[in-house]
RODO-2510 file (C-alpha; in nm, 4 decimals, decimal comma):
residues 437
     n   res          X          Y          Z
     1     m    -0,2342     0,3253     0,5511
     2     k    -0,2492    -0,0473     0,6460
     3     k    -0,0902    -0,2816     0,4391
     4     n    -0,2032    -0,5419     0,2809
     5     n    -0,5464    -0,4302     0,2759
     6     p    -0,7370    -0,7086     0,0333
     7     s    -0,9142    -0,3973    -0,1904
     8     i    -0,6337    -0,2169    -0,2611
     9     i    -0,3914    -0,4826    -0,3211
    10     n    -0,6948    -0,6777    -0,5662
    11     a    -0,7140    -0,2886    -0,7413
    12     w    -0,3676    -0,2990    -0,7426
    13     c    -0,3260    -0,6102    -0,9883
    14     m    -0,6054    -0,5273    -1,1341
    15     y    -0,3470    -0,2716    -1,3595
    16     d    -0,1922    -0,5532    -1,4873
    17     w    -0,4670    -0,6405    -1,6255
    18     a    -0,5516    -0,3151    -1,7588
    19     n    -0,2675    -0,2483    -1,9176
    20     s    -0,1219    -0,6068    -1,9955
    21     v    -0,3245    -0,6181    -2,3341
    22     h    -0,0703    -0,3465    -2,5144
    23     a     0,1906    -0,5562    -2,4239
    24     l     0,0299    -0,8853    -2,5977
    25     v    -0,2128    -0,6934    -2,8958
    26     i     0,0055    -0,3640    -2,9851
    27     v     0,4014    -0,5462    -2,8262
    28     s     0,3436    -0,9125    -2,9821
    29     s     0,1013    -1,0299    -3,1531
    30     i    -0,1526    -0,9008    -3,3990
    31     f     0,1039    -0,4757    -3,4491
    32     p     0,3337    -0,6435    -3,5871
    33     v     0,1943    -0,8742    -3,7632
    34     y    -0,0472    -0,6366    -3,9834
    35     f     0,2844    -0,3464    -3,9173
    36     s     0,4818    -0,6314    -4,1179
    37     a     0,2209    -0,6743    -4,3706
    38     t     0,1558    -0,3015    -4,4048
    39     a     0,5345    -0,1580    -4,4445
    40     l     0,6359    -0,2358    -4,7266
    41     s     0,7540    -0,0610    -5,0702
    42     a     0,5729     0,0079    -5,4006
    43     s     0,7062    -0,3130    -5,4859
    44     g     0,6641    -0,5848    -5,1957
    45     r     1,0373    -0,5178    -5,0482
    46     p     1,0341    -0,4799    -4,6955
    47     e     1,1557    -0,1625    -4,6711
    48     v     0,9957     0,1503    -4,6825
    49     d     1,0603     0,5167    -4,7195
    50     f     1,0967     0,6759    -4,3892
    51     f     1,1423     1,0808    -4,4143
    52     g     1,3301     1,0691    -4,7157
    53     f     1,5923     0,7332    -4,5439
    54     s     1,4770     0,3700    -4,6655
    55     i     1,4624     0,1140    -4,4136
    56     k     1,4002    -0,2079    -4,3678
    57     s     1,0419    -0,1916    -4,1618
    58     s     1,2279    -0,4678    -3,8559
    59     v     1,4803    -0,2303    -3,8410
    60     l     1,1965     0,0645    -3,7975
    61     f     0,9970    -0,1113    -3,5629
    62     s     1,3629    -0,1707    -3,3343
    63     y     1,4577     0,1727    -3,3596
    64     t     1,0859     0,2474    -3,2804
    65     v     1,0560     0,1132    -2,9615
    66     s     1,4119     0,2498    -2,8829
    67     v     1,3187     0,6391    -2,9746
    68     s     1,0135     0,5249    -2,7480
    69     f     1,2254     0,4307    -2,4052
    70     l     1,5018     0,6614    -2,4610
    71     i     1,2533     0,9347    -2,4265
    72     t     1,0779     0,7750    -2,1332
    73     a     1,4038     0,6999    -1,9276
    74     l     1,4360     1,1127    -1,9704
    75     l     1,0166     1,2212    -1,8856
    76     v     1,0397     1,0138    -1,5807
    77     p     1,2611     1,1717    -1,3089
    78     t     1,0231     1,5074    -1,4240
    79     c     0,7348     1,3296    -1,3163
    80     t     0,8144     1,1840    -1,0291
    81     a     0,9957     1,4686    -0,8523
    82     v     0,6583     1,6713    -0,9595
    83     a     0,4512     1,3633    -0,8460
    84     d     0,6864     1,3806    -0,5066
    85     y     0,6458     1,7410    -0,4915
    86     t     0,2830     1,7443    -0,5053
    87     g     0,1297     1,4374    -0,4214
    88     k    -0,0519     1,3828    -0,7611
    89     k     0,2152     1,0311    -0,8229
    90     k    -0,1672     0,8969    -0,9784
    91     r    -0,2418     1,2350    -1,1645
    92     f     0,0657     1,1101    -1,3357
    93     m     0,0360     0,7162    -1,3413
    94     q    -0,3208     0,8443    -1,5221
    95     f    -0,2204     1,0406    -1,7820
    96     f     0,0622     0,7640    -1,9010
    97     c    -0,2018     0,5468    -1,8897
    98     y    -0,4643     0,8033    -2,0576
    99     t    -0,1752     0,8741    -2,3625
   100     g    -0,1105     0,5507    -2,4425
   101     a    -0,4318     0,4045    -2,4853
   102     l    -0,5939     0,7083    -2,6504
   103     s    -0,3003     0,6932    -2,8801
   104     c    -0,3712     0,2931    -2,9422
   105     m    -0,7266     0,4442    -3,0241
   106     l    -0,5673     0,5932    -3,2974
   107     l    -0,4046     0,3230    -3,4745
   108     y    -0,7500     0,2156    -3,6151
   109     f    -0,6663     0,3968    -3,8923
   110     f    -0,3529     0,3120    -3,9590
   111     t    -0,2999     0,2225    -4,2860
   112     k    -0,0063     0,2626    -4,5577
   113     d    -0,0449     0,5599    -4,6748
   114     t    -0,0405     0,6483    -4,2356
   115     l     0,2483     0,4670    -4,2068
   116     i     0,4824     0,7371    -4,0601
   117     a     0,2353     0,8489    -3,8064
   118     s     0,0684     0,5551    -3,7270
   119     i     0,5065     0,4528    -3,6629
   120     f     0,4714     0,7979    -3,3796
   121     l     0,1207     0,6606    -3,2432
   122     f     0,3085     0,2806    -3,1811
   123     g     0,5749     0,5070    -2,9986
   124     l     0,3937     0,7034    -2,7835
   125     s     0,1568     0,4006    -2,6633
   126     l     0,5147     0,2867    -2,5645
   127     i     0,5558     0,5887    -2,3389
   128     g     0,2437     0,5578    -2,2643
   129     w     0,2315     0,1933    -2,1720
   130     s     0,5480     0,2556    -1,9822
   131     g     0,5205     0,5529    -1,8396
   132     s     0,2721     0,4237    -1,6011
   133     i     0,4459     0,1686    -1,5016
   134     v     0,6466     0,3718    -1,3013
   135     f     0,3942     0,4584    -1,1165
   136     y     0,2508     0,1637    -1,0593
   137     d     0,5788    -0,0569    -0,9734
   138     s     0,6393     0,2300    -0,7248
   139     y     0,3410     0,1450    -0,4943
   140     l     0,3892    -0,1758    -0,4383
   141     p     0,6165    -0,1218    -0,1819
   142     e     0,3406     0,1277    -0,0319
   143     i     0,0930    -0,1447    -0,0182
   144     a     0,2356    -0,4387     0,0512
   145     t     0,5016    -0,6040     0,3350
   146     e     0,7802    -0,7647     0,2271
   147     d     0,6860    -1,1187     0,3205
   148     n     0,4419    -1,0531     0,0223
   149     f     0,6290    -0,8884    -0,2171
   150     d     0,7008    -1,2330    -0,4152
   151     r     0,2834    -1,3371    -0,4746
   152     y     0,1277    -0,9375    -0,4935
   153     s     0,3972    -0,9032    -0,7706
   154     a     0,2533    -1,2820    -0,9641
   155     r    -0,0507    -1,2147    -0,8668
   156     g    -0,0547    -0,8925    -1,1134
   157     f     0,1549    -1,0357    -1,3966
   158     s    -0,0867    -1,3645    -1,4104
   159     l    -0,3888    -1,1161    -1,3630
   160     g    -0,2603    -0,9165    -1,6936
   161     y    -0,1767    -1,2258    -1,9056
   162     l    -0,4917    -1,3673    -1,8686
   163     g    -0,6976    -1,0608    -1,9170
   164     s    -0,4863    -0,9666    -2,1711
   165     c    -0,5170    -1,3205    -2,3097
   166     l    -0,9247    -1,3374    -2,2989
   167     l    -0,9211    -0,9713    -2,5519
   168     l    -0,6718    -1,1426    -2,7673
   169     l    -0,9447    -1,4434    -2,7683
   170     f    -1,1465    -1,1721    -2,9456
   171     n    -0,9948    -0,9967    -3,1576
   172     l    -0,8265    -1,3834    -3,2687
   173     s    -1,2040    -1,4392    -3,3535
   174     m    -1,2653    -1,1322    -3,5980
   175     v    -0,9314    -1,2585    -3,7400
   176     l    -0,9885    -1,5768    -3,8444
   177     f    -1,3758    -1,5485    -3,8462
   178     p    -1,4491    -1,1758    -4,0359
   179     q    -1,7868    -1,2769    -4,1698
   180     f    -1,8831    -1,3457    -3,8190
   181     y    -1,8994    -1,0303    -3,7432
   182     g    -2,0179    -0,9183    -4,0872
   183     i    -1,6364    -0,7636    -4,1903
   184     t    -1,5512    -0,7678    -4,5365
   185     q    -1,2396    -0,5421    -4,5004
   186     k    -0,8802    -0,7949    -4,4952
   187     a    -0,7472    -0,5131    -4,2474
   188     l    -1,0150    -0,4100    -4,0670
   189     p    -1,0081    -0,7437    -3,7568
   190     a    -0,7470    -0,5750    -3,7326
   191     r    -0,7186    -0,1905    -3,6932
   192     i    -1,0578    -0,2875    -3,4867
   193     s    -0,7652    -0,4724    -3,2458
   194     f    -0,5756    -0,1837    -3,1741
   195     f    -0,8710     0,0544    -3,0874
   196     t    -1,0401    -0,2703    -2,8495
   197     v    -0,6793    -0,1734    -2,6692
   198     g    -0,7502     0,1196    -2,5602
   199     l    -1,0999     0,0740    -2,4627
   200     w    -0,9956    -0,2121    -2,2581
   201     w    -0,7026    -0,1099    -2,0927
   202     i    -0,9005     0,2939    -2,0732
   203     l    -1,2257     0,0928    -1,8579
   204     f    -1,0477    -0,1370    -1,6071
   205     a    -0,7800     0,1541    -1,4840
   206     q    -1,0567     0,2854    -1,3862
   207     i    -1,0857     0,0244    -1,0833
   208     p    -0,6806     0,0587    -0,9636
   209     f    -0,7353     0,4353    -0,9742
   210     h    -0,9832     0,4704    -0,7337
   211     y    -0,8899     0,2886    -0,4811
   212     l    -0,5667     0,3336    -0,5044
   213     p    -0,3847     0,6482    -0,3194
   214     e    -0,2755     0,9544    -0,4180
   215     g     0,0979     0,9360    -0,3724
   216     r     0,2632     1,1561    -0,0658
   217     s     0,3747     1,5063    -0,0699
   218     d     0,7384     1,6649    -0,0297
   219     k     0,7496     2,0151    -0,0648
   220     q     1,0461     2,0492     0,1827
   221     k     1,2450     1,8796    -0,0900
   222     g     1,2369     2,3106    -0,3090
   223     g     1,4520     2,4007    -0,5976
   224     s     1,3802     2,2836    -0,9456
   225     w     1,1084     2,1190    -1,0250
   226     i     1,2729     1,9753    -1,3430
   227     l     1,6500     1,9530    -1,1397
   228     n     1,5156     1,7645    -0,8755
   229     g     1,3829     1,4161    -1,0164
   230     f     1,7520     1,3821    -1,1827
   231     k     1,9332     1,4700    -0,7980
   232     e     1,7014     1,1829    -0,6578
   233     l     1,8136     0,9604    -0,9407
   234     g     2,1294     1,1321    -0,7933
   235     k     2,0807     1,0151    -0,4802
   236     v     1,9377     0,7152    -0,5191
   237     y     2,3067     0,6260    -0,6988
   238     g     2,5208     0,7889    -0,4823
   239     n     2,3306     0,5346    -0,2085
   240     l     2,4544     0,2548    -0,4361
   241     r     2,7491     0,2170    -0,3303
   242     e     2,7015     0,1583     0,0761
   243     q     2,4079    -0,1014    -0,0702
   244     p     2,6669    -0,3004    -0,2506
   245     y     2,4014    -0,6167    -0,2683
   246     l     2,1408    -0,3625    -0,4312
   247     a     2,3579    -0,2422    -0,6986
   248     r     2,4967    -0,5216    -0,7994
   249     f     2,1638    -0,6579    -0,8828
   250     l     2,1049    -0,3555    -1,0491
   251     a     2,4068    -0,3762    -1,2409
   252     a     2,2600    -0,7660    -1,3289
   253     f     1,9088    -0,6570    -1,4181
   254     f     2,0153    -0,3850    -1,6630
   255     i     2,1812    -0,6907    -1,8821
   256     y     1,9364    -0,9713    -1,8738
   257     t     1,7117    -0,7110    -1,9879
   258     m     1,7748    -0,6032    -2,2458
   259     g     1,7988    -0,9476    -2,4083
   260     l     1,5097    -1,0300    -2,2032
   261     r     1,2668    -0,7220    -2,3065
   262     t     1,4145    -0,6890    -2,6843
   263     v     1,3004    -1,0979    -2,7149
   264     m     0,9152    -0,9726    -2,6427
   265     y     0,9734    -0,6963    -2,8731
   266     v     1,0923    -0,8286    -3,1963
   267     a     0,9891    -1,1964    -3,1454
   268     t     0,6619    -1,2006    -3,3663
   269     i     0,8498    -0,9666    -3,6137
   270     f     1,0812    -1,2579    -3,6371
   271     g     0,8745    -1,5311    -3,6845
   272     a     0,6384    -1,3129    -3,9445
   273     s     0,9890    -1,1745    -4,1546
   274     e     1,2770    -1,4635    -4,1089
   275     l     1,0720    -1,8160    -4,0737
   276     k     0,7631    -1,6493    -4,2886
   277     l     0,5408    -1,7689    -4,0547
   278     p     0,1461    -1,7252    -4,1595
   279     s     0,0029    -1,4201    -3,9378
   280     q    -0,2198    -1,6429    -3,7869
   281     s     0,0192    -1,9037    -3,6429
   282     l     0,1559    -1,6043    -3,5616
   283     i    -0,0974    -1,4373    -3,3484
   284     i    -0,1768    -1,7659    -3,2111
   285     t     0,1533    -1,8999    -3,1125
   286     v     0,1444    -1,5368    -2,8904
   287     l    -0,1912    -1,6566    -2,7053
   288     l    -0,0436    -1,9551    -2,6351
   289     i     0,2506    -1,8345    -2,4681
   290     q     0,0274    -1,5710    -2,2341
   291     l    -0,1535    -1,8615    -2,0843
   292     v     0,2006    -2,0452    -2,0102
   293     g     0,2951    -1,7582    -1,8779
   294     i     0,0681    -1,7285    -1,6457
   295     a     0,2014    -2,0809    -1,4865
   296     g     0,4837    -1,9110    -1,5489
   297     s     0,5039    -1,6453    -1,2907
   298     y     0,3687    -1,8531    -1,0017
   299     t     0,6194    -2,1513    -1,1353
   300     f     0,8684    -1,8459    -1,0543
   301     a     0,7749    -1,7369    -0,7510
   302     w     0,7808    -2,0638    -0,5383
   303     l     1,0746    -2,1057    -0,6450
   304     s     1,2702    -1,8294    -0,5074
   305     a     1,0672    -1,9649    -0,1845
   306     q     1,2123    -2,3134    -0,1866
   307     i     1,6019    -2,2028    -0,3110
   308     g     1,5599    -1,7969    -0,3107
   309     n     1,5273    -1,5076    -0,5609
   310     i     1,8599    -1,4928    -0,6629
   311     y     1,9427    -1,8314    -0,7991
   312     a     1,5286    -1,8434    -0,9122
   313     l     1,6787    -1,5449    -1,1470
   314     m     2,0061    -1,6890    -1,2750
   315     i     1,7853    -2,0288    -1,3171
   316     g     1,5741    -1,7939    -1,5459
   317     v     1,8431    -1,6909    -1,7322
   318     v     1,9901    -2,0292    -1,8014
   319     i     1,6622    -2,1162    -1,9512
   320     w     1,7280    -1,7201    -2,1374
   321     i     2,0414    -1,8949    -2,3349
   322     g     1,9356    -2,1933    -2,4076
   323     i     1,6091    -2,0135    -2,5933
   324     c     1,8706    -1,7894    -2,7609
   325     t     2,0786    -2,0991    -2,9146
   326     g     1,8026    -2,2621    -2,9997
   327     a     1,6215    -1,9849    -3,2030
   328     y     1,9347    -1,8773    -3,3426
   329     y     1,9081    -2,2567    -3,5373
   330     t     1,5572    -2,2978    -3,5667
   331     t     1,4209    -2,3073    -3,9231
   332     e     1,1525    -2,4670    -3,8920
   333     a     0,7700    -2,3874    -3,7364
   334     m     0,7384    -2,6110    -3,4932
   335     e     1,0746    -2,5320    -3,3883
   336     f     0,9996    -2,1786    -3,3099
   337     y     0,6244    -2,2981    -3,0993
   338     m     0,8331    -2,5169    -2,9037
   339     i     1,1046    -2,2318    -2,8366
   340     a     0,7871    -1,9524    -2,8027
   341     c     0,6574    -2,1500    -2,5262
   342     t     0,9971    -2,1792    -2,3193
   343     v     0,9930    -1,7672    -2,3595
   344     g     0,6175    -1,7657    -2,2036
   345     m     0,7145    -1,9734    -1,9344
   346     v     1,0401    -1,8059    -1,8582
   347     m     0,9038    -1,4281    -1,9553
   348     g     0,6335    -1,3042    -1,6821
   349     g     0,8442    -1,5311    -1,4270
   350     i     1,1984    -1,3477    -1,4885
   351     q     0,9813    -0,9732    -1,4754
   352     s     0,7832    -1,0275    -1,1475
   353     l     1,0073    -1,1883    -0,9708
   354     s     1,3001    -0,8697    -1,1136
   355     r     1,0212    -0,6182    -0,9355
   356     s     1,0398    -0,8410    -0,5988
   357     t     1,4000    -0,9188    -0,5720
   358     y     1,4106    -0,5562    -0,6159
   359     s     1,1674    -0,4622    -0,3456
   360     k     1,3443    -0,6687    -0,1304
   361     l     1,6481    -0,4836    -0,1469
   362     i     1,5010    -0,1383    -0,1369
   363     p     1,6289    -0,0595     0,2062
   364     e     1,3605    -0,0842     0,5056
   365     n     1,4450     0,2743     0,6209
   366     v     1,3508     0,4644     0,2764
   367     s     1,0236     0,6261     0,2938
   368     d     1,0582     0,7633    -0,0639
   369     t     0,9983     0,4734    -0,2569
   370     a     0,8960     0,6337    -0,5865
   371     s     1,2547     0,7607    -0,5866
   372     y     1,3846     0,4102    -0,6051
   373     f     1,1378     0,2911    -0,8577
   374     s     1,1747     0,5382    -1,0889
   375     f     1,6102     0,4721    -1,1007
   376     y     1,4383     0,1138    -1,1086
   377     d     1,2743     0,1899    -1,4217
   378     v     1,4688     0,4192    -1,5571
   379     t     1,7358     0,1497    -1,5553
   380     e     1,4990    -0,1025    -1,7145
   381     k     1,4032     0,1823    -1,9951
   382     l     1,7801     0,2211    -2,1367
   383     a     1,8318    -0,1298    -2,0955
   384     i     1,5215    -0,1282    -2,3808
   385     v     1,6984     0,1097    -2,5783
   386     i     1,9905    -0,0378    -2,5872
   387     g     1,9252    -0,3753    -2,6265
   388     t     1,6536    -0,3348    -2,9010
   389     f     1,9267    -0,0467    -3,0811
   390     i     2,1879    -0,3498    -3,0898
   391     y     1,9132    -0,6034    -3,2362
   392     g     1,8874    -0,3553    -3,5354
   393     i     2,1830    -0,2365    -3,5841
   394     v     2,2922    -0,6205    -3,5931
   395     e     2,0615    -0,6192    -3,7712
   396     h     2,1144    -0,3273    -4,0458
   397     l     2,4862    -0,4333    -4,0607
   398     t     2,4462    -0,8429    -4,1581
   399     g     2,1636    -0,8108    -4,3125
   400     s     2,0518    -1,1224    -4,0868
   401     m     1,7975    -1,1861    -3,6971
   402     r     2,0052    -1,3987    -3,6564
   403     n     2,3434    -1,2002    -3,5996
   404     s     2,0422    -1,0049    -3,3639
   405     i     1,9966    -1,3060    -3,1833
   406     l     2,3292    -1,3985    -3,1285
   407     a     2,4438    -1,0461    -2,9720
   408     l     2,1154    -1,1123    -2,7656
   409     l     2,2912    -1,4584    -2,6149
   410     v     2,6347    -1,3145    -2,5478
   411     i     2,4390    -1,0489    -2,3065
   412     f     2,2183    -1,2461    -2,1393
   413     v     2,5419    -1,4564    -2,0587
   414     l     2,7002    -1,1829    -1,9252
   415     g     2,4118    -1,1014    -1,7018
   416     l     2,4535    -1,4721    -1,5742
   417     v     2,7917    -1,4280    -1,4900
   418     l     2,6867    -1,0743    -1,2991
   419     l     2,3794    -1,2500    -1,0864
   420     s     2,6326    -1,5258    -0,9718
   421     r     2,8149    -1,2849    -0,8086
   422     i     2,5511    -1,1710    -0,5454
   423     p     2,4974    -1,3591    -0,2248
   424     s     2,1381    -1,4993    -0,1850
   425     l     1,8980    -1,2068     0,0131
   426     k     1,8752    -1,4431     0,3570
   427     i     2,2838    -1,3719     0,3867
   428     y     2,1556    -0,9939     0,2890
   429     r     1,9352    -1,0454     0,5763
   430     l     2,2015    -1,1311     0,8143
   431     e     2,3849    -0,8366     0,7121
   432     l     2,1582    -0,5625     0,7644
   433     d     2,0840    -0,7403     1,1006
   434     k     2,4112    -0,7024     1,2099
   435     r     2,4646    -0,3336     1,0917
   436     k     2,1535    -0,3280     1,2952
   437     s     2,2669    -0,4867     1,6193
***
């Protein structure tokens, strides 16, 4: 297959357009606000009964994210192994996509009476989203040349921001002006928003599903499909001893992703529960984050071209350290909004750059990129599991989200230290050339 085909590249980027509405509406804006307002005890306290256990709703939210990504991390190796064996990578991407999208649509029925079922649907939507991303990411080295990784990765994230903003604007108009749509029930606009996420996701996903090729079949591996996935991860792990730069990057990526992704999942809950900000203000703030994020993705792609991927990532992590420091002392709404805009600038940029940096560090002679991206995505999912669990357990034990933010600050500092141990990619390429000669 010819690489850098404009039709295939644009179709690949459109999956970001399709699935990013989940990250924005379900994870970051309307769902967390609705969840905080709905997951209350009979007396109105932010505590719920979950299978006989009384638990703070914000802690339950964090734990749900942790468990969902742990399940994904366990599923991914088996799924990628079966996809490798059968050559049906796109089919697995479709399965996870439709699972996540249908779960979002069923959240339309989320009320106080369906709280427990809705928590499971939220978790299932996370599994569907994160599972599909594994196969989506693995296409990048197959459809593009290395010199275009940063640019195409940034284009995908930017399209995701733009598309999700458009849907959020529509959903926000329903929340703010329900009478214009003939809606009289207070909770109905949010529930309709959940349904539109699933519908949008499925409809626009048909573009990449039409253009992207199926994966290559590798039936020579033999053995158990279930075990093959974990064996492939074991091989990648074993290969890291011969690829010290890749190993160092994954260690750094694992640590700073703990903090980055945890902030993404709990920021709105923090604003709603800790600062008591109005729901409309929170949703508008998340929308601004997305708009700033478009510029952020391209800014970091440009920055990486000027000073290199590793140094650009280090700048991003330093900014995250400043964000956590500021968030710990935040008490006013305006302070929260300023920090939120800063989050938008670095959120997409560092994710996009991480994906493209990893693609560059994968050895050129590797034909099975799915195994390497499976390892990358399992690393990311485990980081989210540990990060959100740390955030939740610190809040549970201390009673304050601010202490959880301090824990995230320490995580980012450690990530910066690990990134500083990695030389630039130019040095990495020079060493590869020496080995070849």
